[in-house]
N, CA, C and O atoms as a GROMACS GRO file, in nm:
protein
  596
    1MET      N    1   9.398   5.281  12.175
    1MET     CA    2   9.349   5.402  12.095
    1MET      C    3   9.217   5.466  12.160
    1MET      O    4   9.123   5.406  12.213
    2GLY      N    5   9.236   5.595  12.144
    2GLY     CA    6   9.129   5.676  12.208
    2GLY      C    7   8.978   5.655  12.131
    2GLY      O    8   8.950   5.585  12.033
    3ILE      N    9   8.892   5.742  12.212
    3ILE     CA   10   8.777   5.754  12.131
    3ILE      C   11   8.769   5.831  12.003
    3ILE      O   12   8.821   5.942  11.997
    4LEU      N   13   8.701   5.772  11.886
    4LEU     CA   14   8.681   5.844  11.770
    4LEU      C   15   8.570   5.935  11.762
    4LEU      O   16   8.454   5.895  11.759
    5ARG      N   17   8.602   6.057  11.758
    5ARG     CA   18   8.477   6.174  11.781
    5ARG      C   19   8.472   6.227  11.638
    5ARG      O   20   8.567   6.281  11.582
    6ILE      N   21   8.347   6.206  11.582
    6ILE     CA   22   8.319   6.272  11.477
    6ILE      C   23   8.193   6.370  11.502
    6ILE      O   24   8.090   6.330  11.558
    7ARG      N   25   8.211   6.506  11.453
    7ARG     CA   26   8.132   6.598  11.473
    7ARG      C   27   8.004   6.547  11.421
    7ARG      O   28   7.998   6.464  11.331
    8SER      N   29   7.903   6.597  11.480
    8SER     CA   30   7.748   6.573  11.435
    8SER      C   31   7.727   6.627  11.258
    8SER      O   32   7.763   6.736  11.214
    9ARG      N   33   7.676   6.543  11.198
    9ARG     CA   34   7.643   6.553  11.064
    9ARG      C   35   7.504   6.617  11.053
    9ARG      O   36   7.461   6.653  10.943
   10HIS      N   37   7.441   6.631  11.158
   10HIS     CA   38   7.310   6.699  11.163
   10HIS      C   39   7.304   6.826  11.223
   10HIS      O   40   7.245   6.846  11.329
   11GLN      N   41   7.364   6.914  11.159
   11GLN     CA   42   7.387   7.078  11.225
   11GLN      C   43   7.266   7.143  11.161
   11GLN      O   44   7.242   7.136  11.040
   12PRO      N   45   7.185   7.213  11.258
   12PRO     CA   46   7.065   7.269  11.179
   12PRO      C   47   7.080   7.387  11.107
   12PRO      O   48   6.995   7.413  11.022
   13PHE      N   49   7.180   7.471  11.128
   13PHE     CA   50   7.207   7.592  11.052
   13PHE      C   51   7.283   7.550  10.913
   13PHE      O   52   7.273   7.628  10.818
   14GLU      N   53   7.349   7.443  10.898
   14GLU     CA   54   7.403   7.410  10.806
   14GLU      C   55   7.291   7.328  10.701
   14GLU      O   56   7.291   7.339  10.578
   15ILE      N   57   7.211   7.256  10.768
   15ILE     CA   58   7.103   7.178  10.695
   15ILE      C   59   6.994   7.306  10.635
   15ILE      O   60   6.949   7.309  10.520
   16ALA      N   61   6.969   7.391  10.726
   16ALA     CA   62   6.895   7.504  10.654
   16ALA      C   63   6.956   7.580  10.542
   16ALA      O   64   6.885   7.608  10.446
   17ALA      N   65   7.081   7.616  10.546
   17ALA     CA   66   7.150   7.686  10.447
   17ALA      C   67   7.156   7.603  10.324
   17ALA      O   68   7.130   7.647  10.212
   18LEU      N   69   7.194   7.475  10.351
   18LEU     CA   70   7.204   7.380  10.242
   18LEU      C   71   7.060   7.366  10.176
   18LEU      O   72   7.048   7.362  10.053
   19SER      N   73   6.960   7.358  10.257
   19SER     CA   74   6.798   7.338  10.193
   19SER      C   75   6.767   7.470  10.112
   19SER      O   76   6.704   7.466  10.006
   20MET      N   77   6.807   7.571  10.160
   20MET     CA   78   6.748   7.707  10.081
   20MET      C   79   6.840   7.729   9.965
   20MET      O   80   6.793   7.795   9.871
   21ALA      N   81   6.962   7.686   9.955
   21ALA     CA   82   7.052   7.711   9.842
   21ALA      C   83   6.984   7.657   9.712
   21ALA      O   84   6.966   7.737   9.620
   22PRO      N   85   6.948   7.540   9.701
   22PRO     CA   86   6.897   7.507   9.577
   22PRO      C   87   6.756   7.581   9.537
   22PRO      O   88   6.725   7.596   9.419
   23VAL      N   89   6.682   7.621   9.637
   23VAL     CA   90   6.538   7.686   9.595
   23VAL      C   91   6.583   7.814   9.567
   23VAL      O   92   6.517   7.865   9.477
   24CYS      N   93   6.683   7.895   9.619
   24CYS     CA   94   6.726   8.010   9.562
   24CYS      C   95   6.798   7.994   9.440
   24CYS      O   96   6.781   8.094   9.370
   25GLY      N   97   6.873   7.906   9.385
   25GLY     CA   98   6.919   7.891   9.257
   25GLY      C   99   6.817   7.861   9.146
   25GLY      O  100   6.817   7.918   9.037
   26VAL      N  101   6.734   7.769   9.186
   26VAL     CA  102   6.624   7.728   9.099
   26VAL      C  103   6.549   7.874   9.077
   26VAL      O  104   6.530   7.917   8.963
   27LEU      N  105   6.510   7.942   9.187
   27LEU     CA  106   6.428   8.059   9.162
   27LEU      C  107   6.511   8.162   9.082
   27LEU      O  108   6.446   8.211   8.989
   28LEU      N  109   6.637   8.205   9.095
   28LEU     CA  110   6.699   8.293   9.030
   28LEU      C  111   6.708   8.243   8.878
   28LEU      O  112   6.704   8.326   8.787
   29LEU      N  113   6.720   8.113   8.854
   29LEU     CA  114   6.729   8.073   8.705
   29LEU      C  115   6.597   8.076   8.648
   29LEU      O  116   6.588   8.133   8.539
   30LEU      N  117   6.495   8.025   8.698
   30LEU     CA  118   6.374   8.019   8.652
   30LEU      C  119   6.297   8.178   8.620
   30LEU      O  120   6.246   8.216   8.514
   31LEU      N  121   6.306   8.237   8.722
   31LEU     CA  122   6.256   8.372   8.716
   31LEU      C  123   6.342   8.475   8.637
   31LEU      O  124   6.303   8.588   8.610
   32ASP      N  125   6.464   8.423   8.603
   32ASP     CA  126   6.554   8.497   8.532
   32ASP      C  127   6.570   8.638   8.590
   32ASP      O  128   6.570   8.735   8.514
   33VAL      N  129   6.584   8.650   8.719
   33VAL     CA  130   6.623   8.783   8.798
   33VAL      C  131   6.765   8.759   8.864
   33VAL      O  132   6.792   8.643   8.896
   34ARG      N  133   6.847   8.848   8.884
   34ARG     CA  134   6.959   8.855   8.962
   34ARG      C  135   6.954   8.980   9.042
   34ARG      O  136   6.896   9.082   9.004
   35PRO      N  137   7.022   8.969   9.161
   35PRO     CA  138   7.048   9.077   9.240
   35PRO      C  139   7.128   9.179   9.140
   35PRO      O  140   7.207   9.139   9.055
   36THR      N  141   7.094   9.326   9.163
   36THR     CA  142   7.177   9.412   9.093
   36THR      C  143   7.315   9.404   9.119
   36THR      O  144   7.397   9.423   9.030
   37SER      N  145   7.352   9.375   9.248
   37SER     CA  146   7.504   9.362   9.274
   37SER      C  147   7.570   9.260   9.194
   37SER      O  148   7.679   9.279   9.139
   38VAL      N  149   7.501   9.149   9.188
   38VAL     CA  150   7.543   9.051   9.101
   38VAL      C  151   7.572   9.082   8.947
   38VAL      O  152   7.674   9.057   8.883
   39GLN      N  153   7.455   9.144   8.904
   39GLN     CA  154   7.457   9.190   8.762
   39GLN      C  155   7.575   9.281   8.726
   39GLN      O  156   7.647   9.268   8.627
   40MET      N  157   7.584   9.383   8.829
   40MET     CA  158   7.694   9.479   8.828
   40MET      C  159   7.828   9.440   8.821
   40MET      O  160   7.911   9.504   8.755
   41SER      N  161   7.859   9.316   8.899
   41SER     CA  162   7.995   9.290   8.930
   41SER      C  163   8.053   9.146   8.875
   41SER      O  164   8.169   9.109   8.887
   42MET      N  165   7.960   9.082   8.818
   42MET     CA  166   7.987   8.955   8.759
   42MET      C  167   7.952   8.937   8.615
   42MET      O  168   7.838   8.972   8.582
   43PRO      N  169   8.022   8.894   8.536
   43PRO     CA  170   8.007   8.866   8.371
   43PRO      C  171   7.891   8.768   8.385
   43PRO      O  172   7.881   8.700   8.487
   44VAL      N  173   7.807   8.758   8.289
   44VAL     CA  174   7.686   8.679   8.270
   44VAL      C  175   7.729   8.518   8.271
   44VAL      O  176   7.644   8.451   8.330
   45PRO      N  177   7.827   8.449   8.227
   45PRO     CA  178   7.856   8.328   8.246
   45PRO      C  179   7.891   8.319   8.393
   45PRO      O  180   7.852   8.210   8.436
   46ILE      N  181   7.940   8.382   8.474
   46ILE     CA  182   7.980   8.370   8.609
   46ILE      C  183   7.856   8.359   8.692
   46ILE      O  184   7.841   8.272   8.777
   47GLN      N  185   7.746   8.474   8.656
   47GLN     CA  186   7.633   8.475   8.712
   47GLN      C  187   7.544   8.339   8.707
   47GLN      O  188   7.480   8.304   8.806
   48ILE      N  189   7.543   8.273   8.600
   48ILE     CA  190   7.482   8.148   8.570
   48ILE      C  191   7.563   8.045   8.646
   48ILE      O  192   7.500   7.953   8.698
   49GLY      N  193   7.693   8.050   8.658
   49GLY     CA  194   7.763   7.952   8.724
   49GLY      C  195   7.719   7.969   8.885
   49GLY      O  196   7.695   7.867   8.951
   50TRP      N  197   7.710   8.074   8.932
   50TRP     CA  198   7.686   8.142   9.074
   50TRP      C  199   7.571   8.063   9.091
   50TRP      O  200   7.569   7.986   9.188
   51GLU      N  201   7.464   8.070   9.005
   51GLU     CA  202   7.317   8.010   9.042
   51GLU      C  203   7.308   7.887   9.037
   51GLU      O  204   7.225   7.824   9.103
   52SER      N  205   7.407   7.825   8.944
   52SER     CA  206   7.396   7.671   8.910
   52SER      C  207   7.455   7.612   9.045
   52SER      O  208   7.402   7.518   9.103
   53SER      N  209   7.562   7.672   9.086
   53SER     CA  210   7.635   7.637   9.206
   53SER      C  211   7.566   7.624   9.330
   53SER      O  212   7.598   7.536   9.410
   54LEU      N  213   7.460   7.716   9.354
   54LEU     CA  214   7.375   7.739   9.457
   54LEU      C  215   7.300   7.614   9.467
   54LEU      O  216   7.283   7.563   9.577
   55ILE      N  217   7.245   7.553   9.343
   55ILE     CA  218   7.154   7.433   9.341
   55ILE      C  219   7.242   7.301   9.364
   55ILE      O  220   7.196   7.206   9.428
   56LEU      N  221   7.380   7.299   9.307
   56LEU     CA  222   7.448   7.183   9.321
   56LEU      C  223   7.484   7.165   9.443
   56LEU      O  224   7.474   7.050   9.485
   57VAL      N  225   7.540   7.276   9.540
   57VAL     CA  226   7.573   7.292   9.674
   57VAL      C  227   7.479   7.231   9.762
   57VAL      O  228   7.514   7.146   9.844
   58GLY      N  229   7.358   7.269   9.749
   58GLY     CA  230   7.261   7.231   9.832
   58GLY      C  231   7.215   7.102   9.823
   58GLY      O  232   7.189   7.034   9.922
   59VAL      N  233   7.200   7.057   9.686
   59VAL     CA  234   7.162   6.907   9.674
   59VAL      C  235   7.291   6.804   9.714
   59VAL      O  236   7.272   6.696   9.770
   60GLY      N  237   7.400   6.845   9.683
   60GLY     CA  238   7.510   6.775   9.713
   60GLY      C  239   7.550   6.785   9.849
   60GLY      O  240   7.600   6.682   9.895
   61GLY      N  241   7.539   6.892   9.932
   61GLY     CA  242   7.547   6.875  10.058
   61GLY      C  243   7.441   6.810  10.150
   61GLY      O  244   7.473   6.761  10.258
   62LEU      N  245   7.329   6.811  10.111
   62LEU     CA  246   7.221   6.734  10.174
   62LEU      C  247   7.266   6.578  10.157
   62LEU      O  248   7.277   6.493  10.246
   63LEU      N  249   7.286   6.564  10.023
   63LEU     CA  250   7.307   6.426   9.980
   63LEU      C  251   7.444   6.365  10.070
   63LEU      O  252   7.440   6.254  10.122
   64GLY      N  253   7.553   6.445  10.078
   64GLY     CA  254   7.662   6.396  10.186
   64GLY      C  255   7.633   6.374  10.317
   64GLY      O  256   7.687   6.285  10.383
   65ILE      N  257   7.533   6.465  10.368
   65ILE     CA  258   7.470   6.452  10.525
   65ILE      C  259   7.396   6.320  10.536
   65ILE      O  260   7.413   6.245  10.632
   66LEU      N  261   7.304   6.290  10.424
   66LEU     CA  262   7.223   6.180  10.429
   66LEU      C  263   7.294   6.034  10.371
   66LEU      O  264   7.236   5.926  10.360
   67TRP      N  265   7.401   6.057  10.346
   67TRP     CA  266   7.475   5.937  10.268
   67TRP      C  267   7.468   5.831  10.349
   67TRP      O  268   7.512   5.836  10.464
   68PRO      N  269   7.397   5.699  10.284
   68PRO     CA  270   7.370   5.587  10.386
   68PRO      C  271   7.514   5.486  10.369
   68PRO      O  272   7.521   5.385  10.440
   69GLY      N  273   7.610   5.514  10.287
   69GLY     CA  274   7.708   5.426  10.266
   69GLY      C  275   7.818   5.463  10.369
   69GLY      O  276   7.789   5.480  10.488
   70ARG      N  277   7.940   5.474  10.324
   70ARG     CA  278   8.059   5.487  10.400
   70ARG      C  279   8.073   5.629  10.461
   70ARG      O  280   8.072   5.724  10.382
   71LEU      N  281   8.085   5.652  10.585
   71LEU     CA  282   8.094   5.762  10.647
   71LEU      C  283   8.192   5.856  10.583
   71LEU      O  284   8.161   5.975  10.581
   72ALA      N  285   8.317   5.814  10.526
   72ALA     CA  286   8.417   5.883  10.474
   72ALA      C  287   8.362   5.958  10.318
   72ALA      O  288   8.396   6.067  10.272
   73THR      N  289   8.277   5.869  10.267
   73THR     CA  290   8.235   5.925  10.151
   73THR      C  291   8.131   6.047  10.173
   73THR      O  292   8.142   6.153  10.110
   74GLY      N  293   8.047   6.027  10.251
   74GLY     CA  294   7.942   6.127  10.280
   74GLY      C  295   8.015   6.255  10.339
   74GLY      O  296   7.982   6.366  10.298
   75LEU      N  297   8.106   6.241  10.427
   75LEU     CA  298   8.194   6.353  10.466
   75LEU      C  299   8.281   6.414  10.356
   75LEU      O  300   8.317   6.532  10.363
   76GLY      N  301   8.313   6.338  10.260
   76GLY     CA  302   8.385   6.415  10.145
   76GLY      C  303   8.290   6.497  10.064
   76GLY      O  304   8.318   6.611  10.025
   77ILE      N  305   8.164   6.433  10.037
   77ILE     CA  306   8.059   6.517   9.955
   77ILE      C  307   8.023   6.631  10.050
   77ILE      O  308   8.007   6.743  10.003
   78GLU      N  309   8.013   6.612  10.154
   78GLU     CA  310   7.976   6.734  10.230
   78GLU      C  311   8.067   6.838  10.255
   78GLU      O  312   8.030   6.954  10.276
   79LEU      N  313   8.197   6.796  10.253
   79LEU     CA  314   8.322   6.877  10.262
   79LEU      C  315   8.313   6.954  10.128
   79LEU      O  316   8.308   7.076  10.144
   80ALA      N  317   8.310   6.918  10.021
   80ALA     CA  318   8.304   6.965   9.880
   80ALA      C  319   8.201   7.075   9.886
   80ALA      O  320   8.235   7.191   9.863
   81SER      N  321   8.091   7.048   9.913
   81SER     CA  322   7.948   7.135   9.920
   81SER      C  323   7.980   7.249  10.008
   81SER      O  324   7.951   7.360   9.964
   82VAL      N  325   8.030   7.240  10.119
   82VAL     CA  326   8.050   7.342  10.203
   82VAL      C  327   8.161   7.436  10.185
   82VAL      O  328   8.163   7.546  10.240
   83LEU      N  329   8.257   7.391  10.104
   83LEU     CA  330   8.373   7.479  10.038
   83LEU      C  331   8.307   7.552   9.943
   83LEU      O  332   8.312   7.675   9.953
   84VAL      N  333   8.237   7.493   9.839
   84VAL     CA  334   8.177   7.561   9.738
   84VAL      C  335   8.094   7.678   9.811
   84VAL      O  336   8.114   7.797   9.790
   85LEU      N  337   8.005   7.630   9.891
   85LEU     CA  338   7.893   7.726   9.972
   85LEU      C  339   7.984   7.839  10.006
   85LEU      O  340   7.965   7.940   9.939
   86GLY      N  341   8.073   7.844  10.091
   86GLY     CA  342   8.168   7.922  10.133
   86GLY      C  343   8.227   8.027  10.032
   86GLY      O  344   8.232   8.148  10.052
   87THR      N  345   8.269   7.965   9.924
   87THR     CA  346   8.310   8.060   9.806
   87THR      C  347   8.225   8.116   9.741
   87THR      O  348   8.249   8.230   9.702
   88ILE      N  349   8.108   8.059   9.710
   88ILE     CA  350   8.002   8.144   9.638
   88ILE      C  351   7.917   8.254   9.715
   88ILE      O  352   7.863   8.354   9.666
   89SER      N  353   7.919   8.206   9.861
   89SER     CA  354   7.860   8.317   9.928
   89SER      C  355   7.966   8.445   9.958
   89SER      O  356   7.922   8.556   9.989
   90GLY      N  357   8.086   8.423   9.947
   90GLY     CA  358   8.202   8.500   9.966
   90GLY      C  359   8.196   8.590   9.838
   90GLY      O  360   8.213   8.711   9.841
   91MET      N  361   8.172   8.519   9.730
   91MET     CA  362   8.152   8.602   9.583
   91MET      C  363   8.046   8.697   9.609
   91MET      O  364   8.072   8.814   9.579
   92TYR      N  365   7.911   8.668   9.666
   92TYR     CA  366   7.814   8.736   9.676
   92TYR      C  367   7.844   8.865   9.792
   92TYR      O  368   7.812   8.983   9.773
   93THR      N  369   7.892   8.826   9.879
   93THR     CA  370   7.935   8.931   9.972
   93THR      C  371   8.015   9.048   9.917
   93THR      O  372   7.988   9.165   9.941
   94THR      N  373   8.128   9.002   9.832
   94THR     CA  374   8.204   9.106   9.763
   94THR      C  375   8.120   9.170   9.661
   94THR      O  376   8.140   9.288   9.631
   95ALA      N  377   8.026   9.099   9.606
   95ALA     CA  378   7.936   9.162   9.488
   95ALA      C  379   7.848   9.287   9.561
   95ALA      O  380   7.824   9.395   9.508
   96LEU      N  381   7.807   9.245   9.694
   96LEU     CA  382   7.726   9.341   9.743
   96LEU      C  383   7.792   9.465   9.793
   96LEU      O  384   7.733   9.574   9.790
   97LEU      N  385   7.930   9.447   9.847
   97LEU     CA  386   7.978   9.560   9.909
   97LEU      C  387   8.040   9.641   9.779
   97LEU      O  388   8.045   9.764   9.782
   98VAL      N  389   8.083   9.570   9.669
   98VAL     CA  390   8.115   9.670   9.543
   98VAL      C  391   8.020   9.739   9.497
   98VAL      O  392   8.047   9.853   9.457
   99ALA      N  393   7.903   9.698   9.492
   99ALA     CA  394   7.791   9.756   9.419
   99ALA      C  395   7.724   9.853   9.510
   99ALA      O  396   7.680   9.957   9.462
  100ALA      N  397   7.712   9.830   9.638
  100ALA     CA  398   7.621   9.897   9.735
  100ALA      C  399   7.705   9.980   9.821
  100ALA      O  400   7.659  10.087   9.862
  101GLY      N  401   7.822   9.943   9.852
  101GLY     CA  402   7.911   9.997   9.960
  101GLY      C  403   7.869   9.985  10.108
  101GLY      O  404   7.853   9.877  10.164
  102ARG      N  405   7.852  10.101  10.164
  102ARG     CA  406   7.821  10.093  10.300
  102ARG      C  407   7.680  10.066  10.321
  102ARG      O  408   7.646  10.026  10.432
  103GLN      N  409   7.585  10.084  10.223
  103GLN     CA  410   7.450  10.061  10.258
  103GLN      C  411   7.428   9.913  10.242
  103GLN      O  412   7.313   9.879  10.269
  104ALA      N  413   7.509   9.816  10.206
  104ALA     CA  414   7.509   9.671  10.213
  104ALA      C  415   7.574   9.616  10.318
  104ALA      O  416   7.610   9.498  10.318
  105VAL      N  417   7.595   9.704  10.424
  105VAL     CA  418   7.682   9.641  10.541
  105VAL      C  419   7.587   9.530  10.632
  105VAL      O  420   7.638   9.437  10.694
  106ALA      N  421   7.462   9.553  10.629
  106ALA     CA  422   7.366   9.458  10.702
  106ALA      C  423   7.380   9.320  10.640
  106ALA      O  424   7.418   9.218  10.696
  107ALA      N  425   7.336   9.341  10.491
  107ALA     CA  426   7.317   9.220  10.411
  107ALA      C  427   7.452   9.154  10.400
  107ALA      O  428   7.459   9.038  10.438
  108ALA      N  429   7.560   9.212  10.353
  108ALA     CA  430   7.684   9.161  10.337
  108ALA      C  431   7.745   9.097  10.469
  108ALA      O  432   7.822   9.001  10.458
  109SER      N  433   7.712   9.147  10.591
  109SER     CA  434   7.749   9.094  10.723
  109SER      C  435   7.682   8.949  10.744
  109SER      O  436   7.746   8.857  10.795
  110PHE      N  437   7.540   8.935  10.698
  110PHE     CA  438   7.491   8.828  10.721
  110PHE      C  439   7.559   8.692  10.613
  110PHE      O  440   7.588   8.579  10.650
  111ILE      N  441   7.570   8.744  10.489
  111ILE     CA  442   7.597   8.671  10.398
  111ILE      C  443   7.757   8.613  10.419
  111ILE      O  444   7.792   8.496  10.401
  112ALA      N  445   7.853   8.736  10.467
  112ALA     CA  446   7.972   8.693  10.501
  112ALA      C  447   7.975   8.590  10.622
  112ALA      O  448   8.069   8.511  10.625
  113ALA      N  449   7.879   8.584  10.721
  113ALA     CA  450   7.864   8.504  10.823
  113ALA      C  451   7.847   8.359  10.768
  113ALA      O  452   7.913   8.267  10.816
  114LEU      N  453   7.751   8.338  10.659
  114LEU     CA  454   7.735   8.225  10.602
  114LEU      C  455   7.859   8.152  10.541
  114LEU      O  456   7.886   8.032  10.546
  115SER      N  457   7.933   8.260  10.480
  115SER     CA  458   8.064   8.226  10.410
  115SER      C  459   8.168   8.168  10.517
  115SER      O  460   8.222   8.060  10.498
  116ILE      N  461   8.192   8.240  10.622
  116ILE     CA  462   8.277   8.195  10.730
  116ILE      C  463   8.231   8.067  10.792
  116ILE      O  464   8.308   7.973  10.814
  117GLY      N  465   8.099   8.064  10.822
  117GLY     CA  466   8.024   7.928  10.879
  117GLY      C  467   8.058   7.795  10.784
  117GLY      O  468   8.082   7.682  10.828
  118SER      N  469   8.055   7.833  10.658
  118SER     CA  470   8.068   7.714  10.583
  118SER      C  471   8.209   7.676  10.562
  118SER      O  472   8.238   7.559  10.537
  119LEU      N  473   8.299   7.771  10.570
  119LEU     CA  474   8.448   7.734  10.558
  119LEU      C  475   8.495   7.669  10.706
  119LEU      O  476   8.581   7.581  10.716
  120TRP      N  477   8.432   7.720  10.806
  120TRP     CA  478   8.432   7.664  10.944
  120TRP      C  479   8.406   7.512  10.933
  120TRP      O  480   8.485   7.422  10.963
  121ARG      N  481   8.295   7.502  10.890
  121ARG     CA  482   8.239   7.364  10.879
  121ARG      C  483   8.347   7.273  10.802
  121ARG      O  484   8.393   7.172  10.856
  122ALA      N  485   8.382   7.313  10.682
  122ALA     CA  486   8.470   7.248  10.598
  122ALA      C  487   8.607   7.224  10.695
  122ALA      O  488   8.666   7.118  10.679
  123ALA      N  489   8.648   7.301  10.774
  123ALA     CA  490   8.765   7.268  10.852
  123ALA      C  491   8.736   7.171  10.931
  123ALA      O  492   8.812   7.074  10.929
  124GLN      N  493   8.632   7.169  11.011
  124GLN     CA  494   8.580   7.056  11.102
  124GLN      C  495   8.589   6.928  11.017
  124GLN      O  496   8.657   6.838  11.064
  125ILE      N  497   8.530   6.907  10.899
  125ILE     CA  498   8.505   6.792  10.843
  125ILE      C  499   8.616   6.754  10.792
  125ILE      O  500   8.621   6.633  10.768
  126ALA      N  501   8.738   6.834  10.757
  126ALA     CA  502   8.870   6.787  10.718
  126ALA      C  503   8.936   6.727  10.832
  126ALA      O  504   9.015   6.634  10.815
  127VAL      N  505   8.904   6.778  10.963
  127VAL     CA  506   8.975   6.733  11.092
  127VAL      C  507   8.916   6.593  11.106
  127VAL      O  508   8.991   6.497  11.124
  128ASP      N  509   8.784   6.579  11.097
  128ASP     CA  510   8.699   6.456  11.103
  128ASP      C  511   8.751   6.334  11.003
  128ASP      O  512   8.770   6.217  11.037
  129LEU      N  513   8.767   6.388  10.880
  129LEU     CA  514   8.829   6.310  10.774
  129LEU      C  515   8.955   6.249  10.830
  129LEU      O  516   8.965   6.127  10.826
  130ARG      N  517   9.044   6.316  10.876
  130ARG     CA  518   9.176   6.263  10.912
  130ARG      C  519   9.173   6.194  11.032
  130ARG      O  520   9.258   6.108  11.052
  131ARG      N  521   9.077   6.223  11.126
  131ARG     CA  522   9.062   6.120  11.235
  131ARG      C  523   9.028   5.990  11.190
  131ARG      O  524   9.082   5.887  11.231
  132LEU      N  525   8.931   6.000  11.099
  132LEU     CA  526   8.873   5.875  11.059
  132LEU      C  527   8.975   5.793  10.974
  132LEU      O  528   8.981   5.671  10.987
  133ALA      N  529   9.059   5.864  10.884
  133ALA     CA  530   9.169   5.787  10.845
  133ALA      C  531   9.265   5.709  10.938
  133ALA      O  532   9.298   5.592  10.923
  134ARG      N  533   9.309   5.807  11.049
  134ARG     CA  534   9.398   5.749  11.138
  134ARG      C  535   9.328   5.631  11.224
  134ARG      O  536   9.396   5.539  11.269
  135ALA      N  537   9.178   5.642  11.244
  135ALA     CA  538   9.123   5.533  11.318
  135ALA      C  539   9.123   5.401  11.222
  135ALA      O  540   9.138   5.292  11.277
  136THR      N  541   9.108   5.408  11.084
  136THR     CA  542   9.090   5.310  10.978
  136THR      C  543   9.225   5.238  11.000
  136THR      O  544   9.234   5.116  11.016
  137GLN      N  545   9.336   5.328  11.001
  137GLN     CA  546   9.473   5.259  10.985
  137GLN      C  547   9.475   5.167  11.112
  137GLN      O  548   9.502   5.047  11.104
  138CYS      N  549   9.447   5.224  11.216
  138CYS     CA  550   9.450   5.160  11.344
  138CYS      C  551   9.392   5.049  11.374
  138CYS      O  552   9.438   4.981  11.465
  139VAL      N  553   9.282   5.008  11.305
  139VAL     CA  554   9.185   4.885  11.298
  139VAL      C  555   9.209   4.800  11.172
  139VAL      O  556   9.136   4.706  11.142
  140GLY      N  557   9.329   4.843  11.092
  140GLY     CA  558   9.376   4.752  10.999
  140GLY      C  559   9.292   4.774  10.866
  140GLY      O  560   9.288   4.684  10.782
  141GLY      N  561   9.228   4.885  10.847
  141GLY     CA  562   9.193   4.905  10.720
  141GLY      C  563   9.038   4.881  10.708
  141GLY      O  564   8.982   4.909  10.603
  142ALA      N  565   8.973   4.832  10.808
  142ALA     CA  566   8.842   4.780  10.809
  142ALA      C  567   8.748   4.909  10.764
  142ALA      O  568   8.784   5.022  10.796
  143SER      N  569   8.638   4.889  10.694
  143SER     CA  570   8.547   4.976  10.654
  143SER      C  571   8.463   5.043  10.774
  143SER      O  572   8.407   4.972  10.858
  144VAL      N  573   8.458   5.179  10.778
  144VAL     CA  574   8.385   5.247  10.880
  144VAL      C  575   8.250   5.283  10.836
  144VAL      O  576   8.254   5.359  10.740
  145ASN      N  577   8.131   5.254  10.875
  145ASN     CA  578   8.024   5.302  10.799
  145ASN      C  579   7.954   5.413  10.897
  145ASN      O  580   7.988   5.425  11.015
  146GLY      N  581   7.864   5.484  10.841
  146GLY     CA  582   7.804   5.592  10.910
  146GLY      C  583   7.705   5.533  11.030
  146GLY      O  584   7.671   5.606  11.123
  147GLY      N  585   7.664   5.407  11.021
  147GLY     CA  586   7.576   5.365  11.115
  147GLY      C  587   7.647   5.312  11.222
  147GLY      O  588   7.588   5.295  11.328
  148ALA      N  589   7.775   5.282  11.209
  148ALA     CA  590   7.864   5.223  11.317
  148ALA      C  591   7.876   5.313  11.431
  148ALA      O  592   7.888   5.434  11.411
  149SER      N  593   7.874   5.260  11.560
  149SER     CA  594   7.910   5.332  11.670
  149SER      C  595   8.055   5.311  11.715
  149SER      O  596   8.098   5.371  11.814
   0.00000   0.00000   0.00000
């Protein structure tokens, strides 16, 4: 059997994005403010879901990264979080472009990059989970923990 290579779970840009997501979501909810593009393009229940998702994504993603138990569980939680982050940041990109058109190119580009990066990270995690599953089968189903080398 070859070397089991799991990509680092401590990626600075991912951690920064996941750390800011709940801050942003809480501020949007507490201050009861929404970007004009979001107000124009999303119904109110979707807006509230979008804001709540920011909170859940950030907390869940950081929990997955710091998960002390089984590596597969932590990676699964992180995978779900970055998939949702990619989706909701894509929603915001679309809202920006629909509401502001070409004037939103700079902001939409950065938010689209967050979406693409999140989905890219999700793909990496999916590959890592597949490798981990194969490695677990090779060693007879033994538990693989995050702290194991």
